[in-house]
N, C-alpha and C positions, 0 to 999 in steps of 0.2 A: 148916382146910381149905387146900388148897395151890391153888398157880397152874392148874394141872392142870384140878381139880373146878371152880374157879369159871368157867373158859371152858365147862366140858363145861353148866353149869346156866344161861351165858348167853344171853338169849332172842333169837331169830333177827334182830330189828330191831337190837338191839345191834351183832350180828354182821355185819349189814350195814353200818351206821356206820363202825365199823371198818374193811371191805375199802375203803369208799368213799374213807375218809382215807388209807390206803394205797396206795392207786393215784393218788392228787390228788399227794401228797407225791412219789412216780417220777415225775410227770409234770412237774411243778416243779422237781425236779432235772435232770432230762433238759435242760428246754430252757436253765436256767443254765449248766450246765457243758458243755452240748455244742454249744450254739448258734453259729452261724458269727460272726466276728468282723467288725463292720461296718465297710467300708470308708473312706477317706476321700476327698470329694471336691473336685475343685476349680472355680473361675469361672475363666473364660479369656476372652481376646481376640485378636483375628488382627492380625498385622503387616500393617500396611497402607501406603500409600502417600498422603499429603493433602497439606493444608498447616498448618503450625506459625505463630500469632499471639503475640507474646511483648505483654503489656502489663502498664503500670504502673498499679496502681489505688491512687486516695485519695480522700480526702473533702473537701468546704471548703463554700464557699456563694458564691451570686453577687455578687460586688464590683461590676459595673455593669452594671445593666440598662438595657433604656430607656426609662424614665419617671422623672423626676426628678423628686422631691415640691417642691412649694410650700409655704415655711415662716414660722412666725409665734411671736415670743413674747408678743404684749401679748394684753390682753383690751380689749374694747369694743364699739361698736355700727355696723356696715358703712353708710357714709353715701354710697359712690360705688362702682360697682363698672364697672370699666375693659374688662374682654374677657368672655365668655360659652364656654363649652364649645366645641370646635369651631376658635376663634379659634389663628390663629398669631401667635404675639409674640417679638419678640429680646429680645436676655439683657437684663436691666435695666430692661424695661418695667414702668410699673405695673397691676398686678393689681388692686387695690382700695382704699379710704382706710378709715378708721375715727376716729370720735372715740373715744378714749382715756378710761379710767377713771383714777384717780388715781394710783396705783400705776405703770401703765403708765407714764403721764405723766411721772414722774419719773427711771422709768428711762431714757426717752427722753433727758430732760434732760441727764441725768446723761451718757451715753454721746455726744450731742452737742460736750459740753464735749470729751470724751476724745478724738473724731474733729478738732476743732478744733485743739485742742494737737499731735494727730500731724501735722498738715498744716502746722500751722507748724514744727515740727522740720523736716520735709522742707525747709521754705524756708530754715530756717538752715543747714541742712548743706548745701544749693546754695550760698549765699550764701558760707558759710565756705572752699568750693573757691576760688573768684573770689580771694577773701583770700592763701591760700595759695598762689595761682599767682602772683601778685604776689609772693609772698616770694619763691618760688621762682626767678623770673626776675632779683629783685634779689642772689641769693645767688648765682646762675651769671654777675652781671654782674663782682660783687666779688672772685670766685675766677679771671674771666678776666683781669681789672686786673693779679691778684697775678704772673700768668705772664707779663703782657706786661712787668711791671716786672722781671723778670729772678729774681724769687723762685723756689727751688726749695724739694724738700722738705723740707729740713734747715732750713729757716727758720722760725720761729713764727707768724709771720703767715701765712703759704703753707697752713699746719697748720689753723690757726683758720677760716681763710676756706675750707676743703676739706671741714672738720666742720658747719659752718652749712650747705654745702650740701649733704652727704648726710641732713641734720637735714630740710632744707627738701624733699626730694625725695620721704623715706619720709613726712613729714605730707601733701603733696599725692597722693602715689598712694595712702594709707590712707584718705583723704576718701571716696574712688569708694565703699569698704566702708562707710563710715556711712553716705553718702546711701541705700545697699543698702538698710540693715538699717532706716531712717527710714521708706524706701518700704513695705516690709512691714510693718512698724506702721501705717502709714496704711492699708494695703489690710485688714489683720484689723480695723481700727476701723472701717472702712465696712461691711464682712461684717457685725460686731456691731452697728452703728448699723441695717443694714437688719433686723433682727430685733426691733426694737425700735420702728421707726418707727411713726408712725400710718398709711403707704404702704407695703401690699405690693408686694416687687419679683417679678420672674422670674429665676430667677439661673440660667436657660439658654435658649439659642432653640429654639420647637418648637411642638408643637399643645398646646393646653391641655385638661386632660381630666379629670371629678372634680369640678370647684367645690362645695364644699358649703355655701354660704352663698348670699345673696340681700342687698338693700337692706335694710336694718330688722333682719337678722338680729344675733344676739349672740353674739360670739365670748367664751368664756373661756380664761383663761391656762392652762396645762400647767405643774405646778411638781412639783419632784424633791422627793420626800419628807425623803430624807435632809440637803439642803442649806436646804429650802425658797424655794430659785431658783427663777424661769421656765426651763422649756426651750423649744427650738423644738418646734411641733405641726405638721403637715400638714394643708394646706385644700384640699389638690386637689393636680393633677401636671402634668409637660407632658411630652408623648409627643417622642422625638426619634430620631433615624435611626442613632444608635451601634449597632453590635452589641452583645449581650449578651456580657457575660464573667463567667467565672467563676474564683476563685481557689482552689488545693487546698494542702495541703501535702504534700511527699514528704521519706522521709527520705535522710539522708546517703546509704546505699546506693543509691536510686535515682534519685536527682538528675542523676548525671553520664550516665545512660541519657537522660534526656530533651533534647530539642535542638527550638529554633526549628521549626516548621512541619510539625513532626509532628502526624499525625491524630488526632482523639479521640471518644468517644463520652461523650454525658454525659447523665445520669438526674437528673430532680429530684425531690425528696419531694412536691412540690404537684402533679405532675402525673405519677404510679407509672405507668402505662401507655405512654408515651409516650419515645424515645428520640432524642436531638440528636445532631447533629454538629457539629465544628469541629476545630481545629487551634491548637497552641502559640503563644501568641505571645509570651510570655518565662519565665526562668526567672532568680531572684533568687539569683544565687550567693554573696550576703552571707548568706544564710541568718538565721534567729531561732531565738536559743536559749531555753527556758523550761524550768525544773526541769530541767536539765544536760541536755534533749535538744534537737538542733540538726533544724530541721524546713529545707526550700529552699521558700518559694511558686512555684506554677507557673502562669501566669493562661493561660485557655484561650478563645477566642473562638468563640461558636456563629456558623456558617454562616445561619444564621436567626435572625429578631427577633421570638418567640413572644408572642403577648400577652398579658398576665397576670403576667409574670415580673417579679418586684421583688425591690430589692437584699435581701440576707443568705438569702434562701431557699437552703436545705442542698440540697446538690449533692453527686454520687458521679460521679468521672472514671476515665474507661478510658485511659491514652495508649498508643496503637500505638509500642514504641519497636523493633520486627523483626519480619520476616515472611519463611516459606520456604516456596517449593513444590515439589512431587513430591521429597518426602520420606520415608521411611519413619518413621512413628508408632507408639507404644502409649502405655495409660494412665498415668499416673505411677505410679499403686499397683502396676504389674508389676514397677516397678525398687525394688534393694535395694543398699543402699550400706554398705561397711563396709572400714575404711583405706582411704579414698580409692580403692575398686575398686566399679565398678559390675558389680551382674549380674544376671540375668533367669532365672527359671526356665519351660523350656522342657516342655512335654507333647506328648509324639509315641509312639503306640502305647501308651498310658497308660502310659510311665513318665516319670517327671519328673527333668529334670537341671538342673543350674546352669549358666548361659551367661556368661562375662564379656563386655560390652559397653562402647562409648562412645557418650558420649550429648552430643548439641548444644542447640538450642533448646527451649523449653518453654513451655508456654502455664500455663493453669490447670489444665486436665486432660488435656493426653498432652506428651509429650515425644518429641525426635528421636532415634534410635539410627541412628548414623554406622558404626559396624561392632559385627560380632558376633550380627547375626540378618538373617532372610531373610523376603521379602514373602510372606504365607501362613501362617507359622509360629502357633502356639499357645501365646503365654504365659500364665503364672497370675497372675491380679490378687489372688488370695483363695484363703483354703482354708477350707473347711466341714468341720467337726468332725464325728465321728460321734457319736451319742445313746448312750449307756450304760444300763443300768438298773443300779439298786443289787442286790449279792446278798442284801442282808438283807431284810425285810420281814414284816409281818401274814400270817396264815392267810389264804386265801382266802375261809375261813366265819365270820371273824371272832377276837379274840382273847376276845372272853365266853363266845359259844358253846363254843367247845373248853373251855377252861377249865370252865364249867359241866359239861360232860359228862365233863371228868376229876374233877371232884368228885364228882360222882354215881357213876360208875365206880367210883373210890377208897373209896367208903363204903357199897359192899353186900358 
């Protein structure tokens, strides 16, 4: 039986299905081949006049808060309490006294011995200076006598007396440095002694706050697990009127832009909903090198003394390094750079053209345009690509259904 006979004997239902399939195929072909091409769309922004504020951003921490901890390294029972929260104390004033345990008492006696030795070293260095002064005076007199006796620089005695005078002067002048070092050692020894002393002292003048003990309280020393040595622990705070200081590290590219007195904004992780203002106090121009990277510490002083700010709290700083008012500005995303030339795409009457521009100051989001654009123009900030459909795909009836019909049709 030929194809023509098969079609004539085909049922009306099957003829209708074939007709529907042919119509649908024609519709799909028409929509895919003859559908209009999607147009490219653009996001734009107006060229406007405004104020550009350029900042340098950096992160760091609170380097000096308006609270100073009261610390100790000892263990023992509190026997005397000389102050209470809210009292004003002078630097070096006693805060409390403890009856030390055996380990802490041994540490105290050892450090007391070191302190006494350091004190003796200062006394010895100062006495040595008097002795060197006498030797210098004697050398000066001897050399002057040689000159008075008519001896000149070619005379051996003259040269010996002159050399002795030079040596005496050098020793006498160098002794000041020896004394300074001895006094520094004494001061450090005193600081160490206060940390292991049965008496806890105020390290600075201010108002006592947050004392965490009373008479009869037992203080346990805090130990470093890696060294098994006692370390300082805070038992209270002294509130001072000094402003809060924040120190951040800036790169070698940004450091030259920062000057003393520049304004800054500061945010602290501990106060996420607040922004503080301040100014740059100093820039450490020596820098700090770490892992081959050089950073320059910048210290910013806050304008206010917020409560609850402690040393080493994480901070972020934005230093205002420059600002310009009444300038043309556009989003930074609108500017493209190639081979040292900045260009901007301008949209006018539906046509996009590329325009060379000159730029100036920039902020985090916008950039100044010094030439090439006029106020009110539309510039392209991004392109929205058109959505395209795939030319292939499965039948609207599903592959299984069509295949099933074909198999049935071919089987007859």
